[in-house]
N, CA, C and O atoms as a DFTB+ gen file, in Angstrom:
640 C
 N C O
     1  1      60.036      56.323     -30.741
     2  2      58.937      55.516     -30.244
     3  2      58.425      54.637     -31.373
     4  3      58.352      55.058     -32.527
     5  1      58.077      53.427     -31.024
     6  2      57.567      52.469     -31.986
     7  2      56.134      52.140     -31.614
     8  3      55.817      51.930     -30.443
     9  1      55.280      52.097     -32.605
    10  2      53.865      51.880     -32.338
    11  2      53.371      50.625     -33.060
    12  3      53.776      50.348     -34.189
    13  1      52.515      49.890     -32.411
    14  2      51.883      48.724     -33.007
    15  2      50.501      48.624     -32.402
    16  3      50.349      48.767     -31.189
    17  1      49.498      48.383     -33.211
    18  2      48.129      48.367     -32.700
    19  2      47.905      47.343     -31.594
    20  3      47.001      47.515     -30.777
    21  1      48.708      46.284     -31.549
    22  2      48.529      45.261     -30.532
    23  2      49.306      45.552     -29.253
    24  3      48.957      45.038     -28.190
    25  1      50.340      46.359     -29.339
    26  2      51.216      46.499     -28.185
    27  2      51.446      47.913     -27.692
    28  3      51.935      48.077     -26.574
    29  1      51.128      48.930     -28.449
    30  2      51.308      50.289     -27.993
    31  2      52.670      50.862     -28.320
    32  3      53.321      50.441     -29.276
    33  1      53.097      51.821     -27.522
    34  2      54.317      52.575     -27.765
    35  2      55.346      52.246     -26.689
    36  3      55.017      52.171     -25.506
    37  1      56.596      52.049     -27.111
    38  2      57.664      51.833     -26.136
    39  2      58.332      53.188     -25.898
    40  3      58.943      53.762     -26.800
    41  1      58.204      53.679     -24.684
    42  2      58.824      54.950     -24.321
    43  2      59.179      54.922     -22.829
    44  3      58.929      53.934     -22.138
    45  1      59.750      55.998     -22.359
    46  2      60.209      56.063     -20.969
    47  2      59.065      55.846     -19.981
    48  3      59.229      55.151     -18.978
    49  1      57.918      56.436     -20.263
    50  2      56.768      56.299     -19.370
    51  2      56.332      54.837     -19.247
    52  3      56.066      54.364     -18.142
    53  1      56.257      54.122     -20.368
    54  2      55.874      52.709     -20.343
    55  2      56.904      51.869     -19.595
    56  3      56.542      50.971     -18.835
    57  1      58.175      52.159     -19.808
    58  2      59.234      51.412     -19.127
    59  2      59.101      51.573     -17.613
    60  3      59.103      50.581     -16.884
    61  1      58.986      52.811     -17.136
    62  2      58.867      53.050     -15.696
    63  2      57.600      52.413     -15.131
    64  3      57.637      51.812     -14.057
    65  1      56.487      52.537     -15.837
    66  2      55.216      51.970     -15.383
    67  2      55.301      50.444     -15.305
    68  3      54.836      49.844     -14.336
    69  1      55.889      49.822     -16.317
    70  2      56.013      48.361     -16.350
    71  2      56.923      47.854     -15.241
    72  3      56.632      46.830     -14.622
    73  1      58.018      48.557     -14.984
    74  2      58.943      48.149     -13.923
    75  2      58.284      48.306     -12.551
    76  3      58.415      47.436     -11.690
    77  1      57.587      49.403     -12.359
    78  2      56.944      49.680     -11.075
    79  2      55.864      48.638     -10.760
    80  3      55.662      48.282      -9.599
    81  1      55.180      48.159     -11.783
    82  2      54.118      47.159     -11.603
    83  2      54.638      45.932     -10.852
    84  3      53.886      45.295     -10.114
    85  1      55.921      45.594     -11.034
    86  2      56.521      44.428     -10.376
    87  2      57.532      44.843      -9.304
    88  3      58.451      44.088      -8.988
    89  1      57.360      46.029      -8.756
    90  2      58.158      46.581      -7.640
    91  2      59.643      46.723      -7.950
    92  3      60.471      46.657      -7.041
    93  1      59.989      46.916      -9.215
    94  2      61.362      47.223      -9.574
    95  2      61.561      48.733      -9.505
    96  3      60.670      49.508      -9.852
    97  1      62.735      49.132      -9.054
    98  2      63.127      50.535      -9.050
    99  2      64.080      50.752     -10.215
   100  3      65.023      49.983     -10.406
   101  1      63.837      51.787     -10.982
   102  2      64.739      52.119     -12.086
   103  2      65.861      52.975     -11.518
   104  3      65.618      54.074     -11.020
   105  1      67.086      52.475     -11.593
   106  2      68.241      53.212     -11.087
   107  2      68.911      54.055     -12.164
   108  3      69.410      55.146     -11.888
   109  1      68.921      53.548     -13.382
   110  2      69.525      54.272     -14.503
   111  2      68.644      54.086     -15.726
   112  3      68.050      53.027     -15.927
   113  1      68.569      55.126     -16.535
   114  2      67.788      55.067     -17.776
   115  2      68.546      55.827     -18.854
   116  3      68.920      56.985     -18.668
   117  1      68.768      55.166     -19.975
   118  2      69.410      55.802     -21.128
   119  2      68.729      55.269     -22.377
   120  3      68.166      54.174     -22.372
   121  1      68.786      56.042     -23.430
   122  2      68.292      55.533     -24.698
   123  2      69.061      56.144     -25.845
   124  3      69.617      57.238     -25.743
   125  1      69.078      55.407     -26.937
   126  2      69.632      55.928     -28.179
   127  2      68.565      55.738     -29.252
   128  3      67.408      55.469     -28.930
   129  1      68.924      55.869     -30.474
   130  2      67.940      55.806     -31.544
   131  2      67.275      54.435     -31.674
   132  3      66.135      54.346     -32.129
   133  1      67.977      53.360     -31.278
   134  2      67.452      52.000     -31.449
   135  2      66.993      51.317     -30.175
   136  3      66.121      50.449     -30.222
   137  1      67.561      51.689     -29.040
   138  2      67.339      50.918     -27.812
   139  2      67.143      51.780     -26.586
   140  3      67.509      52.955     -26.555
   141  1      66.559      51.168     -25.584
   142  2      66.431      51.750     -24.250
   143  2      67.240      50.840     -23.324
   144  3      67.123      49.616     -23.380
   145  1      68.065      51.462     -22.468
   146  2      68.912      50.726     -21.537
   147  2      68.543      51.145     -20.120
   148  3      68.548      52.335     -19.804
   149  1      68.225      50.181     -19.268
   150  2      67.901      50.504     -17.884
   151  2      68.611      49.551     -16.934
   152  3      68.868      48.392     -17.259
   153  1      68.917      50.068     -15.760
   154  2      69.382      49.246     -14.643
   155  2      68.244      49.304     -13.639
   156  3      67.823      50.380     -13.213
   157  1      67.751      48.121     -13.265
   158  2      66.646      48.055     -12.315
   159  2      67.062      47.240     -11.103
   160  3      68.004      46.449     -11.155
   161  1      66.330      47.452     -10.000
   162  2      66.677      46.794      -8.738
   163  2      65.399      46.390      -8.017
   164  3      64.380      47.077      -8.079
   165  1      65.487      45.249      -7.327
   166  2      64.373      44.801      -6.487
   167  2      64.927      43.991      -5.328
   168  3      65.874      43.221      -5.489
   169  1      64.318      44.174      -4.146
   170  2      64.705      43.405      -2.971
   171  2      63.705      42.264      -2.780
   172  3      62.593      42.479      -2.297
   173  1      64.106      41.058      -3.160
   174  2      63.229      39.893      -3.081
   175  2      63.025      39.400      -1.653
   176  3      62.110      38.616      -1.402
   177  1      63.853      39.840      -0.719
   178  2      63.685      39.385       0.667
   179  2      62.379      39.911       1.257
   180  3      61.883      39.358       2.239
   181  1      61.820      40.956       0.682
   182  2      60.568      41.527       1.196
   183  2      59.372      40.599       0.996
   184  3      58.335      40.790       1.632
   185  1      59.498      39.601       0.129
   186  2      58.381      38.680      -0.102
   187  2      58.454      37.436       0.780
   188  3      57.558      36.592       0.746
   189  1      59.514      37.327       1.565
   190  2      59.681      36.176       2.457
   191  2      59.586      36.642       3.907
   192  3      59.709      37.835       4.186
   193  1      59.372      35.720       4.816
   194  2      59.218      36.058       6.236
   195  2      60.508      36.005       7.027
   196  3      60.472      35.863       8.249
   197  1      61.640      36.116       6.365
   198  2      62.922      36.123       7.056
   199  2      63.877      37.024       6.286
   200  3      63.623      37.389       5.138
   201  1      64.966      37.369       6.931
   202  2      65.897      38.337       6.371
   203  2      67.048      37.659       5.628
   204  3      67.644      36.706       6.129
   205  1      67.349      38.148       4.455
   206  2      68.513      37.720       3.684
   207  2      68.792      38.808       2.658
   208  3      67.945      39.668       2.419
   209  1      69.960      38.777       2.058
   210  2      70.309      39.777       1.051
   211  2      69.682      39.366      -0.281
   212  3      70.270      38.602      -1.046
   213  1      68.502      39.876      -0.540
   214  2      67.768      39.509      -1.740
   215  2      67.725      40.594      -2.794
   216  3      66.878      40.561      -3.687
   217  1      68.634      41.559      -2.701
   218  2      68.650      42.646      -3.680
   219  2      69.283      42.151      -4.983
   220  3      70.425      41.692      -5.010
   221  1      68.516      42.259      -6.038
   222  2      68.971      41.851      -7.370
   223  2      68.935      43.072      -8.275
   224  3      67.972      43.838      -8.269
   225  1      69.994      43.241      -9.051
   226  2      70.034      44.284     -10.068
   227  2      70.093      43.627     -11.438
   228  3      70.797      42.639     -11.648
   229  1      69.343      44.194     -12.350
   230  2      69.308      43.697     -13.714
   231  2      69.630      44.821     -14.691
   232  3      69.207      45.962     -14.507
   233  1      70.369      44.485     -15.709
   234  2      70.576      45.389     -16.834
   235  2      69.577      44.948     -17.901
   236  3      69.548      43.778     -18.282
   237  1      68.771      45.873     -18.374
   238  2      67.736      45.541     -19.349
   239  2      67.976      46.367     -20.616
   240  3      68.157      47.583     -20.558
   241  1      67.971      45.680     -21.754
   242  2      68.079      46.340     -23.047
   243  2      66.785      46.075     -23.802
   244  3      66.405      44.925     -24.024
   245  1      66.121      47.142     -24.190
   246  2      64.837      47.033     -24.881
   247  2      64.987      47.612     -26.281
   248  3      65.337      48.781     -26.440
   249  1      64.726      46.811     -27.272
   250  2      64.763      47.253     -28.665
   251  2      63.505      48.086     -28.923
   252  3      62.393      47.605     -28.705
   253  1      63.668      49.312     -29.377
   254  2      62.519      50.178     -29.623
   255  2      61.610      49.647     -30.729
   256  3      60.438      50.017     -30.801
   257  1      62.139      48.790     -31.580
   258  2      61.324      48.208     -32.650
   259  2      60.778      46.838     -32.266
   260  3      60.370      46.060     -33.128
   261  1      60.773      46.550     -30.970
   262  2      60.352      45.246     -30.490
   263  2      58.980      44.849     -31.035
   264  3      58.818      43.733     -31.530
   265  1      58.007      45.726     -30.953
   266  2      56.665      45.366     -31.386
   267  2      56.517      45.377     -32.903
   268  3      55.726      44.622     -33.468
   269  1      57.277      46.229     -33.541
   270  2      57.229      46.314     -35.001
   271  2      57.822      45.059     -35.638
   272  3      57.296      44.549     -36.627
   273  1      58.916      44.567     -35.067
   274  2      59.620      43.384     -35.576
   275  2      59.574      42.275     -34.531
   276  3      60.612      41.708     -34.190
   277  1      58.412      41.965     -34.030
   278  2      58.255      41.099     -32.868
   279  2      58.764      39.696     -33.141
   280  3      58.043      38.859     -33.682
   281  1      60.025      39.439     -32.759
   282  2      60.659      38.139     -32.883
   283  2      61.737      38.068     -31.820
   284  3      62.118      39.098     -31.264
   285  1      62.237      36.876     -31.524
   286  2      63.137      36.722     -30.375
   287  2      64.369      37.612     -30.423
   288  3      64.902      37.968     -29.372
   289  1      64.836      37.983     -31.606
   290  2      65.993      38.877     -31.688
   291  2      65.671      40.293     -31.187
   292  3      66.577      41.063     -30.869
   293  1      64.385      40.625     -31.121
   294  2      64.005      41.969     -30.654
   295  2      63.404      41.954     -29.246
   296  3      63.026      43.005     -28.728
   297  1      63.310      40.772     -28.619
   298  2      62.794      40.720     -27.252
   299  2      63.744      41.474     -26.314
   300  3      64.934      41.589     -26.608
   301  1      63.234      41.986     -25.197
   302  2      64.109      42.609     -24.206
   303  2      65.144      41.603     -23.690
   304  3      64.858      40.415     -23.543
   305  1      66.333      42.100     -23.424
   306  2      67.397      41.261     -22.864
   307  2      67.598      41.663     -21.408
   308  3      67.780      42.840     -21.094
   309  1      67.562      40.680     -20.535
   310  2      67.746      40.898     -19.104
   311  2      69.037      40.217     -18.683
   312  3      69.261      39.049     -18.999
   313  1      69.890      40.952     -17.967
   314  2      71.152      40.400     -17.481
   315  2      71.249      40.650     -15.982
   316  3      71.135      41.788     -15.528
   317  1      71.460      39.587     -15.218
   318  2      71.601      39.705     -13.769
   319  2      73.024      40.170     -13.478
   320  3      73.985      39.473     -13.802
   321  1      73.162      41.355     -12.864
   322  2      74.497      41.948     -12.685
   323  2      74.984      41.944     -11.238
   324  3      76.081      42.430     -10.962
   325  1      74.193      41.406     -10.309
   326  2      74.655      41.339      -8.921
   327  2      75.392      40.032      -8.636
   328  3      76.018      39.890      -7.586
   329  1      75.322      39.093      -9.549
   330  2      75.995      37.789      -9.426
   331  2      75.565      37.010      -8.187
   332  3      76.374      36.298      -7.592
   333  1      74.311      37.138      -7.796
   334  2      73.801      36.362      -6.656
   335  2      73.225      35.028      -7.093
   336  3      73.252      34.058      -6.336
   337  1      72.712      34.975      -8.293
   338  2      72.155      33.730      -8.812
   339  2      73.251      33.036      -9.615
   340  3      73.855      33.653     -10.492
   341  1      73.514      31.770      -9.329
   342  2      74.572      31.064     -10.075
   343  2      74.325      31.112     -11.586
   344  3      73.199      30.932     -12.050
   345  1      75.366      31.352     -12.317
   346  2      75.268      31.437     -13.771
   347  2      75.336      30.029     -14.365
   348  3      76.357      29.587     -14.892
   349  1      74.206      29.360     -14.251
   350  2      74.074      27.994     -14.746
   351  2      72.724      27.873     -15.444
   352  3      71.744      28.488     -15.023
   353  1      72.677      27.085     -16.505
   354  2      71.419      26.940     -17.240
   355  2      70.316      26.361     -16.356
   356  3      69.137      26.619     -16.598
   357  1      70.680      25.581     -15.333
   358  2      69.691      25.042     -14.402
   359  2      68.866      26.173     -13.783
   360  3      67.668      26.013     -13.548
   361  1      69.505      27.308     -13.521
   362  2      68.831      28.469     -12.926
   363  2      68.337      29.447     -13.990
   364  3      67.831      30.520     -13.662
   365  1      68.479      29.083     -15.243
   366  2      68.069      29.921     -16.375
   367  2      68.889      31.200     -16.483
   368  3      68.422      32.204     -17.020
   369  1      70.116      31.155     -15.967
   370  2      71.057      32.262     -16.086
   371  2      72.287      31.723     -16.810
   372  3      72.928      30.780     -16.345
   373  1      72.604      32.315     -17.928
   374  2      73.750      31.853     -18.697
   375  2      75.041      32.457     -18.154
   376  3      74.996      33.389     -17.351
   377  1      76.189      31.939     -18.583
   378  2      77.477      32.370     -18.046
   379  2      77.730      33.857     -18.234
   380  3      78.502      34.442     -17.474
   381  1      77.108      34.485     -19.216
   382  2      77.264      35.928     -19.405
   383  2      76.268      36.731     -18.566
   384  3      76.246      37.960     -18.635
   385  1      75.440      36.035     -17.772
   386  2      74.472      36.701     -16.905
   387  2      73.105      36.896     -17.531
   388  3      72.167      37.295     -16.841
   389  1      72.967      36.625     -18.823
   390  2      71.661      36.825     -19.463
   391  2      70.671      35.771     -18.971
   392  3      71.045      34.650     -18.628
   393  1      69.414      36.160     -18.947
   394  2      68.362      35.333     -18.369
   395  2      67.495      34.722     -19.466
   396  3      67.039      35.410     -20.379
   397  1      67.282      33.418     -19.349
   398  2      66.355      32.693     -20.227
   399  2      65.006      32.697     -19.521
   400  3      64.847      32.049     -18.487
   401  1      64.051      33.407     -20.059
   402  2      62.781      33.572     -19.352
   403  2      61.576      32.953     -20.043
   404  3      60.495      32.912     -19.456
   405  1      61.728      32.465     -21.288
   406  2      60.578      31.866     -21.978
   407  2      61.034      31.153     -23.241
   408  3      62.060      31.508     -23.822
   409  1      60.274      30.149     -23.668
   410  2      60.558      29.564     -24.983
   411  2      60.381      30.650     -26.051
   412  3      59.524      31.521     -25.899
   413  1      61.163      30.614     -27.112
   414  2      61.145      31.697     -28.103
   415  2      59.771      32.061     -28.674
   416  3      59.520      33.235     -28.950
   417  1      58.889      31.096     -28.855
   418  2      57.589      31.384     -29.458
   419  2      56.552      31.882     -28.464
   420  3      55.553      32.474     -28.873
   421  1      56.757      31.663     -27.193
   422  2      55.723      32.002     -26.208
   423  2      55.308      33.475     -26.257
   424  3      54.109      33.751     -26.299
   425  1      56.238      34.431     -26.255
   426  2      55.797      35.835     -26.324
   427  2      54.978      36.147     -27.579
   428  3      54.062      36.969     -27.537
   429  1      55.306      35.496     -28.682
   430  2      54.553      35.715     -29.922
   431  2      53.170      35.093     -29.804
   432  3      52.160      35.733     -30.099
   433  1      53.137      33.842     -29.370
   434  2      51.860      33.131     -29.253
   435  2      50.900      33.842     -28.312
   436  3      49.694      33.870     -28.553
   437  1      51.435      34.419     -27.238
   438  2      50.594      35.053     -26.218
   439  2      50.533      36.573     -26.347
   440  3      49.947      37.246     -25.499
   441  1      51.142      37.119     -27.413
   442  2      51.143      38.571     -27.665
   443  2      51.580      39.372     -26.431
   444  3      50.863      40.246     -25.944
   445  1      52.779      39.039     -25.946
   446  2      53.293      39.671     -24.738
   447  2      53.467      41.171     -24.892
   448  3      53.844      41.669     -25.953
   449  1      53.187      41.867     -23.819
   450  2      53.502      43.279     -23.648
   451  2      54.850      43.354     -22.921
   452  3      55.363      42.333     -22.464
   453  1      55.418      44.545     -22.813
   454  2      56.667      44.718     -22.072
   455  2      56.525      44.188     -20.646
   456  3      57.434      43.532     -20.136
   457  1      55.407      44.463     -20.007
   458  2      55.213      44.009     -18.620
   459  2      55.196      42.482     -18.503
   460  3      55.540      41.948     -17.448
   461  1      54.806      41.776     -19.554
   462  2      54.830      40.311     -19.517
   463  2      56.255      39.772     -19.467
   464  3      56.526      38.782     -18.788
   465  1      57.166      40.425     -20.190
   466  2      58.574      40.023     -20.140
   467  2      59.118      40.248     -18.729
   468  3      59.825      39.402     -18.183
   469  1      58.781      41.389     -18.153
   470  2      59.245      41.725     -16.803
   471  2      58.674      40.734     -15.796
   472  3      59.385      40.283     -14.898
   473  1      57.401      40.392     -15.940
   474  2      56.772      39.422     -15.052
   475  2      57.469      38.062     -15.143
   476  3      57.688      37.410     -14.122
   477  1      57.815      37.633     -16.351
   478  2      58.486      36.338     -16.528
   479  2      59.827      36.309     -15.803
   480  3      60.151      35.334     -15.125
   481  1      60.601      37.374     -15.945
   482  2      61.910      37.445     -15.284
   483  2      61.723      37.539     -13.769
   484  3      62.433      36.874     -13.015
   485  1      60.789      38.346     -13.330
   486  2      60.501      38.496     -11.903
   487  2      60.104      37.152     -11.291
   488  3      60.573      36.799     -10.209
   489  1      59.251      36.410     -11.976
   490  2      58.812      35.099     -11.482
   491  2      59.973      34.121     -11.395
   492  3      60.076      33.349     -10.441
   493  1      60.837      34.157     -12.384
   494  2      61.996      33.266     -12.409
   495  2      62.932      33.549     -11.232
   496  3      63.414      32.622     -10.582
   497  1      63.184      34.823     -10.964
   498  2      64.061      35.197      -9.850
   499  2      63.411      34.851      -8.515
   500  3      64.074      34.328      -7.619
   501  1      62.130      35.138      -8.378
   502  2      61.419      34.791      -7.150
   503  2      61.457      33.275      -6.917
   504  3      61.629      32.813      -5.789
   505  1      61.297      32.524      -7.985
   506  2      61.356      31.065      -7.883
   507  2      62.738      30.597      -7.422
   508  3      62.848      29.665      -6.626
   509  1      63.785      31.246      -7.924
   510  2      65.142      30.895      -7.489
   511  2      65.259      31.043      -5.966
   512  3      65.748      30.139      -5.288
   513  1      64.808      32.193      -5.430
   514  2      64.910      32.417      -3.987
   515  2      64.018      31.450      -3.215
   516  3      64.380      31.029      -2.117
   517  1      62.860      31.088      -3.767
   518  2      61.986      30.104      -3.109
   519  2      62.698      28.762      -2.984
   520  3      62.672      28.139      -1.923
   521  1      63.323      28.326      -4.049
   522  2      64.050      27.052      -4.021
   523  2      65.245      27.146      -3.075
   524  3      65.499      26.234      -2.289
   525  1      65.968      28.249      -3.159
   526  2      67.192      28.425      -2.370
   527  2      66.916      28.481      -0.863
   528  3      67.657      27.886      -0.080
   529  1      65.854      29.192      -0.451
   530  2      65.630      29.435       0.971
   531  2      64.497      28.619       1.589
   532  3      64.468      28.431       2.805
   533  1      63.566      28.131       0.771
   534  2      62.452      27.345       1.297
   535  2      62.579      25.885       0.885
   536  3      62.092      24.986       1.571
   537  1      63.243      25.664      -0.250
   538  2      63.443      24.302      -0.724
   539  2      62.444      23.862      -1.767
   540  3      62.514      22.743      -2.274
   541  1      61.525      24.731      -2.085
   542  2      60.498      24.386      -3.067
   543  2      60.201      25.592      -3.954
   544  3      60.078      26.715      -3.464
   545  1      60.088      25.358      -5.248
   546  2      59.766      26.432      -6.180
   547  2      58.287      26.439      -6.519
   548  3      57.554      25.504      -6.196
   549  1      57.869      27.490      -7.165
   550  2      56.446      27.626      -7.499
   551  2      56.199      27.618      -9.003
   552  3      55.048      27.696      -9.432
   553  1      57.244      27.527      -9.807
   554  2      57.089      27.552     -11.260
   555  2      57.196      26.163     -11.859
   556  3      57.901      25.297     -11.341
   557  1      56.495      25.968     -12.945
   558  2      56.679      24.759     -13.755
   559  2      57.710      25.152     -14.803
   560  3      57.381      25.789     -15.805
   561  1      58.951      24.769     -14.565
   562  2      60.039      25.164     -15.451
   563  2      60.190      24.179     -16.597
   564  3      59.972      22.977     -16.448
   565  1      60.566      24.718     -17.729
   566  2      60.825      23.902     -18.906
   567  2      62.323      23.716     -19.067
   568  3      63.116      24.559     -18.648
   569  1      62.697      22.611     -19.675
   570  2      64.103      22.368     -19.953
   571  2      64.557      23.276     -21.090
   572  3      63.740      23.944     -21.724
   573  1      65.851      23.298     -21.342
   574  2      66.396      24.078     -22.447
   575  2      66.516      23.203     -23.688
   576  3      66.469      21.976     -23.604
   577  1      66.669      23.842     -24.827
   578  2      66.893      23.122     -26.075
   579  2      65.635      22.475     -26.629
   580  3      64.516      22.902     -26.345
   581  1      65.843      21.441     -27.420
   582  2      64.747      20.749     -28.110
   583  2      63.699      20.234     -27.121
   584  3      62.498      20.372     -27.355
   585  1      64.158      19.640     -26.017
   586  2      63.218      19.094     -25.021
   587  2      62.317      20.200     -24.464
   588  3      61.119      19.981     -24.282
   589  1      62.866      21.366     -24.195
   590  2      62.066      22.485     -23.700
   591  2      61.039      22.960     -24.716
   592  3      59.912      23.299     -24.355
   593  1      61.429      22.986     -25.990
   594  2      60.488      23.373     -27.052
   595  2      59.356      22.354     -27.149
   596  3      58.200      22.723     -27.355
   597  1      59.688      21.084     -27.002
   598  2      58.658      20.041     -27.024
   599  2      57.720      20.182     -25.822
   600  3      56.507      20.024     -25.954
   601  1      58.281      20.477     -24.668
   602  2      57.461      20.677     -23.469
   603  2      56.533      21.874     -23.647
   604  3      55.371      21.837     -23.243
   605  1      57.055      22.930     -24.253
   606  2      56.228      24.118     -24.490
   607  2      55.062      23.784     -25.421
   608  3      53.924      24.171     -25.155
   609  1      55.339      23.077     -26.497
   610  2      54.273      22.698     -27.441
   611  2      53.237      21.826     -26.736
   612  3      52.036      22.009     -26.937
   613  1      53.688      20.883     -25.914
   614  2      52.767      20.031     -25.174
   615  2      51.938      20.864     -24.191
   616  3      50.745      20.616     -24.012
   617  1      52.570      21.841     -23.563
   618  2      51.873      22.726     -22.630
   619  2      50.796      23.536     -23.352
   620  3      49.682      23.696     -22.854
   621  1      51.150      24.038     -24.527
   622  2      50.177      24.800     -25.328
   623  2      48.995      23.922     -25.711
   624  3      47.862      24.394     -25.807
   625  1      49.271      22.634     -25.928
   626  2      48.215      21.699     -26.306
   627  2      47.630      20.966     -25.096
   628  3      46.897      19.990     -25.251
   629  1      47.960      21.441     -23.894
   630  2      47.454      20.900     -22.617
   631  2      47.844      19.446     -22.365
   632  3      47.086      18.694     -21.753
   633  1      49.025      19.051     -22.837
   634  2      49.480      17.681     -22.618
   635  2      50.649      17.622     -21.647
   636  3      51.216      16.550     -21.433
   637  1      51.022      18.759     -21.052
   638  2      52.187      18.777     -20.173
   639  2      51.787      19.276     -18.815
   640  3      52.626      19.369     -17.919
């Protein structure tokens, strides 16, 4: 377990509580000395008024030293493993299935907790289904690369 006065302890109880907060079910849980590995699942069709196969599974890797060494290399890694969302940067899913959920500095600037990372990924997936089935998304998405970093800075300074 890793402790930090700003973020608390990363342990099994926190992982389950954080996942449950956003209606994810933990299907598998493993840990070693450095990391926690979970497979989580959520049915996004329950948030819409029509039926479709909205079950998404994610593989999540959480560095136990995330709060101690709080930097993008220690952020949780989320990988979409059901292959329902196209693996394209437009959808914030890379070809290996990993999810881009925030500009690198945002979690630091906003002192994210584990649940904030989960919320970001959950919002991104929900937005994908909104665009796919309703035609309109609810998120203000940033571009990738330098342009996205500039947009984030402008957003922080209320210019975007």
